[in-house]
DSSP file (Angstrom, degrees, kcal/mol; ACC not computed):
  #  RESIDUE AA STRUCTURE BP1 BP2  ACC     N-H-->O    O-->H-N    N-H-->O    O-->H-N    TCO  KAPPA ALPHA  PHI   PSI    X-CA   Y-CA   Z-CA
    1    1 A X              0   0    0      0, 0.0     2,-0.4     0, 0.0     0, 0.0   0.000 360.0 360.0 360.0 130.8   89.7   94.4  112.7
    2    2 A X        -     0   0    0      1,-0.0     2,-0.5     0, 0.0     0, 0.0  -0.695 360.0-132.2 -89.8 136.0   89.9   98.1  113.7
    3    3 A X        -     0   0    0     -2,-0.4     2,-0.5     1,-0.0    -1,-0.0  -0.740  18.8-140.1 -85.4 129.9   92.8   99.3  115.9
    4    4 A X        -     0   0    0     -2,-0.5     2,-0.3     0, 0.0    -1,-0.0  -0.800  14.0-147.1 -92.6 127.8   91.5  101.5  118.8
    5    5 A X        -     0   0    0     -2,-0.5     2,-0.3     1,-0.0     0, 0.0  -0.742  19.3-114.1 -95.8 142.6   93.7  104.5  119.5
    6    6 A X        -     0   0    0     -2,-0.3   151,-0.1     1,-0.1    -1,-0.0  -0.567  41.9-110.8 -71.4 133.0   94.1  105.8  123.0
    7    7 A X  E     -A  156   0A   0    149,-0.6   149,-2.2    -2,-0.3     2,-0.1  -0.303  26.6-116.9 -69.3 149.3   92.6  109.3  123.3
    8    8 A X  E     -A  155   0A   0    147,-0.2     2,-0.3     1,-0.0   147,-0.3  -0.474  21.8-130.1 -76.2 152.6   94.6  112.4  123.7
    9    9 A X        -     0   0    0    145,-2.7   145,-0.2    75,-0.2     2,-0.1  -0.782  21.3-124.8 -96.0 149.5   94.3  114.6  126.8
   10   10 A X     >  -     0   0    0     -2,-0.3     4,-2.3     1,-0.1     3,-0.4  -0.436  34.0 -95.4 -85.7 171.8   93.8  118.3  126.4
   11   11 A X  H  > S+     0   0    0      1,-0.2     4,-2.6     2,-0.2     5,-0.2   0.870 124.5  53.8 -56.8 -41.7   96.2  120.9  128.0
   12   12 A X  H  > S+     0   0    0      1,-0.2     4,-1.7     2,-0.2    -1,-0.2   0.904 110.1  48.4 -60.5 -41.4   93.9  121.3  131.0
   13   13 A X  H  > S+     0   0    0     -3,-0.4     4,-2.0     2,-0.2    -2,-0.2   0.927 114.6  42.6 -67.1 -45.7   93.9  117.6  131.7
   14   14 A X  H  X S+     0   0    0     -4,-2.3     4,-2.3     1,-0.2    -2,-0.2   0.835 111.0  55.5 -76.1 -27.9   97.6  117.0  131.4
   15   15 A X  H  X S+     0   0    0     -4,-2.6     4,-2.8    -5,-0.3    -1,-0.2   0.903 108.7  49.6 -63.3 -39.1   98.4  120.1  133.4
   16   16 A X  H  X S+     0   0    0     -4,-1.7     4,-2.4    -5,-0.2    -2,-0.2   0.917 109.3  51.2 -64.9 -43.0   96.2  118.7  136.2
   17   17 A X  H  X S+     0   0    0     -4,-2.0     4,-1.2     1,-0.2    -2,-0.2   0.930 113.6  44.9 -57.8 -46.0   98.1  115.3  135.9
   18   18 A X  H  < S+     0   0    0     -4,-2.3     3,-0.4     1,-0.2    -2,-0.2   0.919 112.9  50.6 -65.4 -44.3  101.4  117.2  136.3
   19   19 A X  H  < S+     0   0    0     -4,-2.8    -1,-0.2     1,-0.2    -2,-0.2   0.862 112.4  46.7 -62.7 -37.1  100.1  119.4  139.1
   20   20 A X  H  < S+     0   0    0     -4,-2.4    -1,-0.2    -5,-0.2    -2,-0.2   0.703 105.5  73.6 -80.1 -19.8   98.8  116.4  141.1
   21   21 A X     <  -     0   0    0     -4,-1.2    22,-0.1    -3,-0.4     3,-0.1  -0.233  47.4-177.5 -90.0 178.6  101.9  114.3  140.7
   22   22 A X        +     0   0    0      1,-0.3    19,-2.0    20,-0.1     2,-0.4   0.363  62.8  69.4-152.1  -7.1  105.4  114.4  142.2
   23   23 A X  E     +B   40   0A   0     17,-0.2    50,-0.4    50,-0.2     2,-0.3  -0.969  53.0 165.6-124.9 138.8  107.4  111.6  140.6
   24   24 A X  E     -B   39   0A   0     15,-2.8    15,-2.3    -2,-0.4     2,-0.4  -0.794  30.2-124.3-134.7 174.5  108.6  111.4  137.0
   25   25 A X  E     -BC  38  71A   0     46,-2.3    46,-2.8    -2,-0.3     2,-0.5  -0.996  19.2-158.9-124.9 136.3  111.0  109.5  134.8
   26   26 A X  E     -BC  37  70A   0     11,-2.8    11,-2.1    -2,-0.4     2,-0.6  -0.962   4.4-153.3-115.9 129.6  113.7  111.3  132.8
   27   27 A X  E     -BC  36  69A   0     42,-3.2    42,-1.6    -2,-0.5     2,-0.3  -0.907  14.6-166.5-102.0 119.6  115.3  109.6  129.8
   28   28 A X  E     -BC  35  68A   0      7,-3.3     7,-2.2    -2,-0.6     2,-0.8  -0.705  29.4-105.3-100.4 154.8  118.8  110.8  129.1
   29   29 A X        -     0   0    0     38,-0.5     5,-0.2    36,-0.5     2,-0.1  -0.726  42.8-167.6 -81.3 113.1  120.7  110.1  125.9
   30   30 A X        -     0   0    0     -2,-0.8     4,-0.1     3,-0.3     5,-0.0  -0.351  37.7 -96.1 -90.5 178.1  123.4  107.5  126.7
   31   31 A X  S    S-     0   0    0     -2,-0.1     3,-0.1     1,-0.1    -1,-0.1   0.913 114.6  -9.6 -61.5 -43.6  126.3  106.5  124.5
   32   32 A X  S    S+     0   0    0      1,-0.4     2,-0.3     2,-0.0    -1,-0.1   0.674 136.6  32.1-121.6 -42.3  124.4  103.5  123.1
   33   33 A X  S    S-     0   0    0     -4,-0.1    -1,-0.4     1,-0.0    -3,-0.3  -0.843  85.4-100.3-119.0 153.1  121.2  103.2  125.1
   34   34 A X        -     0   0    0     -2,-0.3     2,-0.5    -5,-0.2    -5,-0.2  -0.370  31.2-139.9 -64.2 153.1  118.9  105.7  126.8
   35   35 A X  E     -B   28   0A   0     -7,-2.2    -7,-3.3    23,-0.0     2,-0.4  -0.984  18.1-165.4-117.5 122.6  119.4  106.0  130.6
   36   36 A X  E     +B   27   0A   0     -2,-0.5     2,-0.3    -9,-0.2    -9,-0.2  -0.914  11.9 170.0-114.3 132.9  116.1  106.3  132.5
   37   37 A X  E     -B   26   0A   0    -11,-2.1   -11,-2.8    -2,-0.4     2,-0.2  -0.992  32.3-115.1-140.8 147.4  115.9  107.5  136.2
   38   38 A X  E     -B   25   0A   0     -2,-0.3     2,-0.3   -13,-0.2   -13,-0.2  -0.578  34.3-176.7 -80.9 145.9  113.1  108.5  138.5
   39   39 A X  E     -B   24   0A   0    -15,-2.3   -15,-2.8    -2,-0.2     2,-0.2  -1.000  26.4-127.3-141.5 139.1  113.0  112.1  139.8
   40   40 A X  E     -B   23   0A   0     -2,-0.3    11,-0.8    11,-0.3     2,-0.3  -0.570  39.0-174.2 -72.1 149.7  110.9  114.0  142.2
   41   41 A X  E     -D   50   0A   0    -19,-2.0     2,-0.3    -2,-0.2     9,-0.2  -0.969  23.5-152.4-143.6 160.9  109.5  117.2  140.6
   42   42 A X  E     -D   49   0A   0      7,-1.8     7,-2.5    -2,-0.3     2,-0.4  -0.956  14.0-149.7-127.6 153.2  107.6  120.4  141.3
   43   43 A X  E     -D   48   0A   0     -2,-0.3     5,-0.2     5,-0.2    -2,-0.0  -0.987  10.7-168.3-126.5 126.8  105.5  122.3  138.8
   44   44 A X        -     0   0    0      3,-2.0     4,-0.1    -2,-0.4    -1,-0.1   0.244  62.1 -91.6 -98.4  13.5  105.0  126.0  139.0
   45   45 A X  S    S+     0   0    0      2,-0.3     3,-0.1   -30,-0.1   -26,-0.0   0.184 122.1  37.0  96.7 -16.1  102.3  126.1  136.3
   46   46 A X  S    S+     0   0    0      1,-0.4     2,-0.3     0, 0.0    -1,-0.1   0.592 115.5  34.3-130.9 -42.5  104.8  126.7  133.5
   47   47 A X        -     0   0    0    100,-0.0    -3,-2.0    98,-0.0     2,-0.4  -0.883  63.8-133.4-124.1 151.9  108.0  124.7  134.2
   48   48 A X  E     -DE  43 146A   0     98,-0.5    98,-2.5    -2,-0.3     2,-0.4  -0.845  22.2-162.8 -97.9 140.1  109.0  121.4  135.8
   49   49 A X  E     -DE  42 145A   0     -7,-2.5    -7,-1.8    -2,-0.4     2,-0.4  -0.964   3.2-165.8-124.9 142.6  111.9  121.5  138.3
   50   50 A X  E     -DE  41 144A   0     94,-2.8    94,-2.6    -2,-0.4     2,-0.5  -0.960  17.0-136.7-128.3 143.2  113.8  118.4  139.4
   51   51 A X  E     - E   0 143A   0    -11,-0.8     2,-0.4    -2,-0.4   -11,-0.3  -0.884  26.5-175.0 -95.9 130.6  116.3  117.9  142.3
   52   52 A X  E     - E   0 142A   0     90,-2.7    90,-3.6    -2,-0.5    72,-0.1  -0.989  25.1-121.9-129.8 124.8  119.3  115.9  141.2
   53   53 A X  E     - E   0 141A   0     -2,-0.4    88,-0.2    70,-0.4    72,-0.1  -0.212  29.2-115.3 -58.0 157.7  122.0  114.6  143.5
   54   54 A X  S    S+     0   0    0     86,-0.9     2,-0.3    70,-0.1    -1,-0.1   0.129  91.9  58.3 -87.7  22.3  125.5  115.9  142.6
   55   55 A X  S    S+     0   0    0      4,-0.0     3,-0.2     5,-0.0     4,-0.1  -0.915  71.3  58.7-139.8 167.4  126.8  112.4  141.8
   56   56 A X  S >> S-     0   0    0     -2,-0.3     4,-0.9     1,-0.2     3,-0.9  -0.182  89.2 -61.3 102.4 169.0  126.0  109.6  139.5
   57   57 A X  H 3> S+     0   0    0      1,-0.2     4,-2.5     2,-0.2     5,-0.2   0.823 121.0  67.3 -58.4 -37.6  125.6  108.8  135.8
   58   58 A X  H 3> S+     0   0    0      1,-0.2     4,-2.6     2,-0.2    -1,-0.2   0.848  97.0  54.7 -57.9 -35.3  122.8  111.3  135.3
   59   59 A X  H <> S+     0   0    0     -3,-0.9     4,-2.1     2,-0.2    -1,-0.2   0.920 109.4  45.6 -66.3 -43.5  125.1  114.2  135.9
   60   60 A X  H  X S+     0   0    0     -4,-0.9     4,-2.0    -3,-0.2    -2,-0.2   0.923 115.0  47.7 -64.3 -43.5  127.6  113.2  133.3
   61   61 A X  H  X S+     0   0    0     -4,-2.5     4,-3.1     1,-0.2    -2,-0.2   0.896 109.8  53.2 -65.5 -39.5  124.7  112.5  130.8
   62   62 A X  H  < S+     0   0    0     -4,-2.6    -1,-0.2    -5,-0.2    -2,-0.2   0.920 110.7  47.1 -59.0 -45.0  123.1  115.9  131.6
   63   63 A X  H  < S+     0   0    0     -4,-2.1     3,-0.3     1,-0.2    -1,-0.2   0.866 118.0  41.9 -66.8 -35.9  126.4  117.7  130.9
   64   64 A X  H  < S+     0   0    0     -4,-2.0     2,-0.3     1,-0.3    -2,-0.2   0.897 135.8   7.6 -77.3 -41.7  127.0  115.8  127.6
   65   65 A X     <  -     0   0    0     -4,-3.1   -36,-0.5    -5,-0.2    -1,-0.3  -0.776  57.9-179.4-146.0  91.8  123.4  115.9  126.3
   66   66 A X        +     0   0    0     -2,-0.3    25,-2.3    -3,-0.3     2,-0.4   0.531  55.1 107.6 -74.5  -2.3  120.8  118.0  128.2
   67   67 A X  E     + F   0  90A   0     23,-0.2   -38,-0.5    -5,-0.1    23,-0.3  -0.650  50.6 162.2 -79.0 127.0  118.1  117.0  125.8
   68   68 A X  E     -CF  28  89A   0     21,-2.6    21,-2.0    -2,-0.4     2,-0.4  -0.824  41.0-127.1-138.5 169.7  115.7  114.6  127.5
   69   69 A X  E     -CF  27  88A   0    -42,-1.6   -42,-3.2    -2,-0.3     2,-0.4  -0.998  25.6-160.3-120.8 130.2  112.3  113.0  127.5
   70   70 A X  E     -CF  26  87A   0     17,-2.9    17,-2.4    -2,-0.4     2,-0.4  -0.923   4.9-167.0-114.0 135.5  110.3  113.4  130.7
   71   71 A X  E     -CF  25  86A   0    -46,-2.8   -46,-2.3    -2,-0.4     2,-0.4  -0.979   8.1-179.7-126.2 135.7  107.4  111.1  131.5
   72   72 A X  E     + F   0  85A   0     13,-2.4    13,-2.6    -2,-0.4     2,-0.3  -0.998  13.6 175.4-130.6 135.1  104.7  111.5  134.2
   73   73 A X  E     - F   0  84A   0    -50,-0.4     2,-0.3    -2,-0.4    11,-0.2  -0.928  19.7-168.2-139.5 161.1  102.0  108.9  134.7
   74   74 A X  E     + F   0  83A   0      9,-2.5     9,-2.6    -2,-0.3     2,-0.3  -0.958  20.9 159.2-148.3 132.3   99.0  108.1  137.0
   75   75 A X  E     - F   0  82A   0     -2,-0.3     7,-0.2     7,-0.2     2,-0.1  -0.995  37.7-110.5-152.7 155.1   97.2  104.8  137.0
   76   76 A X    >   -     0   0    0      5,-2.6     3,-1.7    -2,-0.3    -2,-0.0  -0.449  40.6-106.0 -81.2 161.1   94.9  102.7  139.1
   77   77 A X  T 3  S+     0   0    0      1,-0.3    -1,-0.1    -2,-0.1     0, 0.0   0.795 123.0  41.5 -61.8 -28.9   96.3   99.4  140.6
   78   78 A X  T 3  S-     0   0    0      3,-0.0    -1,-0.3     0, 0.0    -2,-0.0   0.363 111.0-120.7 -99.0   6.2   94.2   97.3  138.1
   79   79 A X  S <  S+     0   0    0     -3,-1.7    -2,-0.1     2,-0.2     3,-0.1   0.672  75.1 129.5  62.7  21.2   94.9   99.7  135.2
   80   80 A X  S    S+     0   0    0      1,-0.2     2,-0.4    77,-0.0    -1,-0.1   0.761  78.0  34.4 -71.9 -22.7   91.3  100.4  134.6
   81   81 A X  S    S+     0   0    0     77,-0.1    -5,-2.6     2,-0.0     2,-0.3  -0.999  75.9 156.6-130.9 130.7   92.3  104.1  134.7
   82   82 A X  E     +F   75   0A   0     -2,-0.4    75,-1.9    -7,-0.2     2,-0.3  -0.990  12.1 174.3-154.0 146.7   95.5  105.5  133.3
   83   83 A X  E     +FG  74 156A   0     -9,-2.6    -9,-2.5    -2,-0.3     2,-0.3  -0.985   7.3 174.0-145.1 149.8   97.0  108.7  132.0
   84   84 A X  E     -FG  73 155A   0     71,-2.4    71,-2.3    -2,-0.3     2,-0.4  -0.990  13.2-161.5-155.7 155.5  100.4  109.7  131.0
   85   85 A X  E     -FG  72 154A   0    -13,-2.6   -13,-2.4    -2,-0.3     2,-0.4  -1.000   4.4-165.9-136.4 137.1  102.3  112.6  129.5
   86   86 A X  E     -FG  71 153A   0     67,-2.8    67,-2.5    -2,-0.4     2,-0.4  -0.967   6.6-170.0-120.9 143.4  105.7  112.7  127.8
   87   87 A X  E     -FG  70 152A   0    -17,-2.4   -17,-2.9    -2,-0.4     2,-0.5  -0.998  10.5-152.9-133.9 132.2  107.6  115.9  127.1
   88   88 A X  E     +FG  69 151A   0     63,-2.3    62,-2.8    -2,-0.4    63,-1.1  -0.918  45.1 107.1-105.8 129.4  110.7  116.4  125.0
   89   89 A X  E     -F   68   0A   0    -21,-2.0   -21,-2.6    -2,-0.5     2,-0.3  -0.829  60.3 -82.9-167.2-156.1  112.9  119.3  125.9
   90   90 A X  E     -FG  67 147A   0     57,-2.9    57,-2.9   -23,-0.3     2,-0.3  -0.974  28.7-125.0-136.6 154.3  116.2  120.2  127.5
   91   91 A X  E     - G   0 146A   0    -25,-2.3     2,-0.4    -2,-0.3    55,-0.2  -0.730  18.9-170.1 -96.9 140.6  117.3  120.7  131.1
   92   92 A X  E     - G   0 145A   0     53,-1.9    53,-2.8    -2,-0.3     2,-0.5  -0.977  23.6-124.3-124.5 145.1  119.1  123.7  132.4
   93   93 A X  E     - G   0 144A   0     -2,-0.4    51,-0.2    51,-0.2     2,-0.2  -0.754  26.2-123.7 -89.3 129.5  120.7  124.0  135.8
   94   94 A X        +     0   0    0     49,-2.7    49,-0.3    -2,-0.5    -1,-0.0  -0.499  34.4 168.7 -72.1 139.4  119.5  126.8  138.0
   95   95 A X        +     0   0    0     -2,-0.2     2,-0.3     5,-0.0    -1,-0.1   0.590  42.5 104.2-121.1 -25.7  122.2  129.1  139.2
   96   96 A X     >  -     0   0    0      1,-0.1     4,-2.6     2,-0.1     5,-0.2  -0.468  62.7-146.4 -68.2 123.4  120.3  132.1  140.7
   97   97 A X  H  > S+     0   0    0     -2,-0.3     4,-2.1     1,-0.2    -1,-0.1   0.874  96.0  47.2 -59.9 -42.2  120.4  131.9  144.5
   98   98 A X  H  > S+     0   0    0      2,-0.2     4,-2.2     1,-0.2    -1,-0.2   0.934 113.3  47.7 -68.2 -45.6  117.0  133.3  145.1
   99   99 A X  H  > S+     0   0    0      1,-0.2     4,-2.3     2,-0.2    -2,-0.2   0.905 111.8  51.0 -61.1 -41.7  115.3  131.2  142.4
  100  100 A X  H  X S+     0   0    0     -4,-2.6     4,-2.7     1,-0.2    -1,-0.2   0.907 109.2  50.4 -63.4 -41.4  117.0  128.1  143.8
  101  101 A X  H  X S+     0   0    0     -4,-2.1     4,-2.1     2,-0.2    -2,-0.2   0.919 110.5  49.7 -61.9 -44.9  115.8  128.9  147.4
  102  102 A X  H  X S+     0   0    0     -4,-2.2     4,-1.6     1,-0.2    -2,-0.2   0.925 113.5  45.4 -61.0 -45.9  112.2  129.3  146.1
  103  103 A X  H  X S+     0   0    0     -4,-2.3     4,-1.8     2,-0.2    -2,-0.2   0.902 110.3  53.5 -67.9 -40.8  112.3  126.0  144.3
  104  104 A X  H  X S+     0   0    0     -4,-2.7     4,-1.9     1,-0.2    -1,-0.2   0.898 108.2  51.0 -60.2 -39.4  113.9  124.1  147.2
  105  105 A X  H  X S+     0   0    0     -4,-2.1     4,-2.4     1,-0.2    -1,-0.2   0.861 105.5  56.1 -65.7 -35.0  111.1  125.4  149.4
  106  106 A X  H  X S+     0   0    0     -4,-1.6     4,-2.5     2,-0.2    -1,-0.2   0.874 105.6  52.1 -63.3 -36.2  108.5  124.2  146.9
  107  107 A X  H  X S+     0   0    0     -4,-1.8     4,-2.4     2,-0.2    -2,-0.2   0.916 108.8  49.3 -66.0 -42.3  110.1  120.7  147.2
  108  108 A X  H  X S+     0   0    0     -4,-1.9     4,-2.1     1,-0.2    -2,-0.2   0.939 113.2  47.3 -60.0 -46.6  109.8  120.8  151.0
  109  109 A X  H  X S+     0   0    0     -4,-2.4     4,-3.0     1,-0.2    -2,-0.2   0.896 111.5  51.0 -61.7 -41.7  106.1  121.8  150.7
  110  110 A X  H  X S+     0   0    0     -4,-2.5     4,-2.2     2,-0.2    -1,-0.2   0.912 109.3  49.9 -64.1 -43.0  105.5  119.1  148.1
  111  111 A X  H  <>S+     0   0    0     -4,-2.4     5,-2.1     1,-0.2     4,-0.4   0.907 114.9  44.6 -63.1 -41.5  107.0  116.4  150.3
  112  112 A X  H ><5S+     0   0    0     -4,-2.1     3,-1.2    -5,-0.2    -2,-0.2   0.936 111.1  53.5 -66.3 -46.8  104.9  117.6  153.2
  113  113 A X  H 3<5S+     0   0    0     -4,-3.0    -2,-0.2     1,-0.3    -1,-0.2   0.882 114.8  40.4 -57.0 -41.4  101.7  117.9  151.1
  114  114 A X  T 3<5S-     0   0    0     -4,-2.2    -1,-0.3    -5,-0.2    -2,-0.2   0.436 106.8-125.5 -90.8   0.8  102.0  114.3  149.8
  115  115 A X  T < 5 -     0   0    0     -3,-1.2    -3,-0.2    -4,-0.4    -4,-0.1   0.867  43.0-179.5  61.0  37.6  103.1  112.9  153.2
  116  116 A X      < -     0   0    0     -5,-2.1    -1,-0.2    -6,-0.2    -2,-0.0  -0.384  32.0-100.2 -72.7 149.4  106.2  111.3  151.7
  117  117 A X    >   -     0   0    0      1,-0.1     3,-1.7    -2,-0.1     4,-0.2  -0.319  22.4-124.2 -63.8 147.1  108.5  109.3  154.0
  118  118 A X  G >  S+     0   0    0      1,-0.3     3,-1.8     2,-0.2     4,-0.3   0.624 103.6  83.8 -68.5 -11.0  111.6  111.1  155.2
  119  119 A X  G >  S+     0   0    0      1,-0.3     3,-1.3     2,-0.2     4,-0.4   0.745  74.1  73.3 -61.6 -21.1  113.5  108.2  153.6
  120  120 A X  G X  S+     0   0    0     -3,-1.7     3,-1.1     1,-0.3     4,-0.4   0.746  78.2  76.4 -64.5 -21.6  113.2  110.1  150.3
  121  121 A X  G X >S+     0   0    0     -3,-1.8     5,-2.5     1,-0.3     3,-1.6   0.843  84.2  62.9 -58.2 -33.3  115.9  112.5  151.7
  122  122 A X  G X 5S+     0   0    0     -3,-1.3     3,-1.0    -4,-0.3    -1,-0.3   0.833  98.7  54.8 -62.0 -31.8  118.5  109.8  151.0
  123  123 A X  G < 5S+     0   0    0     -3,-1.1   -70,-0.4    -4,-0.4    -1,-0.3   0.557 108.6  50.7 -76.2  -7.2  117.7  110.2  147.2
  124  124 A X  G < 5S-     0   0    0     -3,-1.6    -1,-0.2    -4,-0.4    -2,-0.2   0.221 126.7 -93.3-115.5  11.7  118.3  113.9  147.5
  125  125 A X  T < 5S+     0   0    0     -3,-1.0     2,-0.3     1,-0.3    -3,-0.2   0.622  91.7 106.4  89.2  14.1  121.7  113.8  149.3
  126  126 A X  S   <S-     0   0    0     -5,-2.5    -1,-0.3    -6,-0.1     2,-0.3  -0.831  72.9-107.9-122.9 160.5  120.5  114.0  152.9
  127  127 A X    >   -     0   0    0     -2,-0.3     3,-2.0     1,-0.1    -7,-0.1  -0.685  29.7-124.2 -83.7 141.9  120.2  111.6  155.8
  128  128 A X  T 3  S+     0   0    0     -2,-0.3    -1,-0.1     1,-0.3    -8,-0.1   0.767 109.8  58.9 -58.4 -25.4  116.6  110.5  156.6
  129  129 A X  T 3  S+     0   0    0    -10,-0.1    -1,-0.3     2,-0.1     2,-0.1   0.556  86.3  98.6 -83.0  -5.3  117.0  111.7  160.2
  130  130 A X  S <  S-     0   0    0     -3,-2.0    -9,-0.1   -12,-0.1     2,-0.1  -0.405  91.0 -87.8 -75.2 157.5  117.8  115.2  159.1
  131  131 A X    >   -     0   0    0      1,-0.1     3,-2.1    -2,-0.1     4,-0.3  -0.404  30.7-127.2 -64.0 141.7  115.1  117.9  159.1
  132  132 A X  T >  S+     0   0    0      1,-0.3     3,-1.9     2,-0.2     4,-0.3   0.844 107.6  67.7 -56.1 -34.7  113.1  118.1  155.9
  133  133 A X  T >> S+     0   0    0      1,-0.3     4,-1.7     2,-0.2     3,-0.9   0.627  76.8  83.0 -64.9 -12.5  113.9  121.8  155.7
  134  134 A X  H <> S+     0   0    0     -3,-2.1     4,-1.8     1,-0.3    -1,-0.3   0.765  79.9  66.8 -64.1 -22.2  117.6  121.0  155.1
  135  135 A X  H <4 S+     0   0    0     -3,-1.9    -1,-0.3    -4,-0.3    -2,-0.2   0.902 108.3  37.9 -60.2 -39.7  116.6  120.5  151.4
  136  136 A X  H <4 S+     0   0    0     -3,-0.9    -2,-0.2    -4,-0.3    -1,-0.2   0.786 119.7  45.6 -83.1 -28.7  115.9  124.3  151.4
  137  137 A X  H  < S+     0   0    0     -4,-1.7     2,-0.3   -33,-0.1    -2,-0.2   0.660 112.7  47.6 -92.8 -15.5  118.7  125.4  153.6
  138  138 A X     <  -     0   0    0     -4,-1.8     2,-0.6    -5,-0.2     3,-0.2  -0.885  69.9-137.3-125.2 156.3  121.6  123.4  152.0
  139  139 A X        +     0   0    0     -2,-0.3    -4,-0.1     1,-0.2    -3,-0.1  -0.597  50.6 135.0-113.6  69.8  122.7  122.8  148.5
  140  140 A X  S    S+     0   0    0     -2,-0.6   -86,-0.9    -5,-0.2     2,-0.3   0.457  70.3  43.8 -92.4  -2.3  123.4  119.1  148.3
  141  141 A X  E    S-E   53   0A   0    -88,-0.2   -88,-0.3    -3,-0.2     2,-0.2  -0.960  80.9-118.3-138.9 156.9  121.6  118.6  145.1
  142  142 A X  E     -E   52   0A   0    -90,-3.6   -90,-2.7    -2,-0.3     2,-0.5  -0.574  21.8-134.3 -87.4 156.5  121.3  120.5  141.8
  143  143 A X  E     -E   51   0A   0    -49,-0.3   -49,-2.7   -92,-0.2     2,-0.4  -0.970  20.6-167.4-113.7 122.3  118.1  121.9  140.5
  144  144 A X  E     -EG  50  93A   0    -94,-2.6   -94,-2.8    -2,-0.5     2,-0.5  -0.892   5.3-155.0-110.3 140.4  117.3  121.2  136.9
  145  145 A X  E     -EG  49  92A   0    -53,-2.8   -53,-1.9    -2,-0.4     2,-0.5  -0.953  14.3-133.6-115.6 128.7  114.5  123.0  135.0
  146  146 A X  E     +EG  48  91A   0    -98,-2.5   -98,-0.5    -2,-0.5     2,-0.3  -0.722  43.3 152.7 -81.5 124.1  112.8  121.5  131.9
  147  147 A X  E     + G   0  90A   0    -57,-2.9   -57,-2.9    -2,-0.5     3,-0.2  -0.838  40.5  48.7-141.1 176.4  112.6  124.1  129.2
  148  148 A X  E     -     0   0A   0     -2,-0.3     2,-0.3   -59,-0.2    -1,-0.1   0.835  68.2-173.0  59.3  34.1  112.5  124.3  125.4
  149  149 A X  E     +     0   0A   0      1,-0.2   -60,-0.3   -60,-0.1    -1,-0.2  -0.440  14.0 171.4 -65.9 123.6  109.7  121.7  125.3
  150  150 A X  E     +     0   0A   0    -62,-2.8     2,-0.4     1,-0.3    -1,-0.2   0.616  61.0  30.4-108.5 -18.3  109.1  120.8  121.6
  151  151 A X  E     - G   0  88A   0    -63,-1.1   -63,-2.3     2,-0.0     2,-0.4  -0.987  55.3-175.4-148.7 132.8  106.8  117.9  121.8
  152  152 A X  E     - G   0  87A   0     -2,-0.4     2,-0.5   -65,-0.2   -65,-0.2  -0.996   1.4-174.9-128.3 126.3  104.1  116.8  124.3
  153  153 A X  E     + G   0  86A   0    -67,-2.5   -67,-2.8    -2,-0.4     2,-0.5  -0.987   9.6 175.4-118.7 120.6  102.2  113.5  124.0
  154  154 A X  E     + G   0  85A   0     -2,-0.5  -145,-2.7   -69,-0.2     2,-0.3  -0.971   5.5 172.5-131.9 116.4   99.4  113.2  126.6
  155  155 A X  E     -AG   8  84A   0    -71,-2.3   -71,-2.4    -2,-0.5     2,-0.3  -0.852   9.9-174.7-126.7 158.5   97.1  110.1  126.5
  156  156 A X  E     -AG   7  83A   0   -149,-2.2  -149,-0.6    -2,-0.3   -73,-0.2  -0.946  33.5 -91.8-144.5 162.3   94.4  108.6  128.7
  157  157 A X              0   0    0    -75,-1.9   -77,-0.0    -2,-0.3   -76,-0.0  -0.281 360.0 360.0 -73.2 167.2   92.2  105.5  128.7
  158  158 A X              0   0    0     -2,-0.0    -1,-0.1   -77,-0.0   -77,-0.1   0.466 360.0 360.0 -65.2 360.0   88.8  105.4  127.1
């Protein structure tokens, strides 16, 4: 019996998957087990950026081991169509005020573009009744940039 391998995606295909998406999973190195958490992201064509609240386990793990695995996927409800990409690299926290403002505005635009509920604000350190633009005008979350990507695995169904 022959084992069928899932086909690879080319760069154009996985860049499109990343550009069209907005939610990812990041696996951090824990003391014994990996810790996986969902994150909203924006993609500028070269780098992925994530908003991370300034509390919780992920912050401690980020400080201890910034090397991570990021996964982005898209699939149909019956799984007749599926694609995913994983990237191994490391996270750096943005410090430049202008760069942070630009990325925060990209998050506001992304939330509007995808028509996401304002309830997502709670996952970003804001109250859902606050204006969406408060993400860009206040710094209640950190911005992490995925860089130093050493491995990309991108697969799709047949």
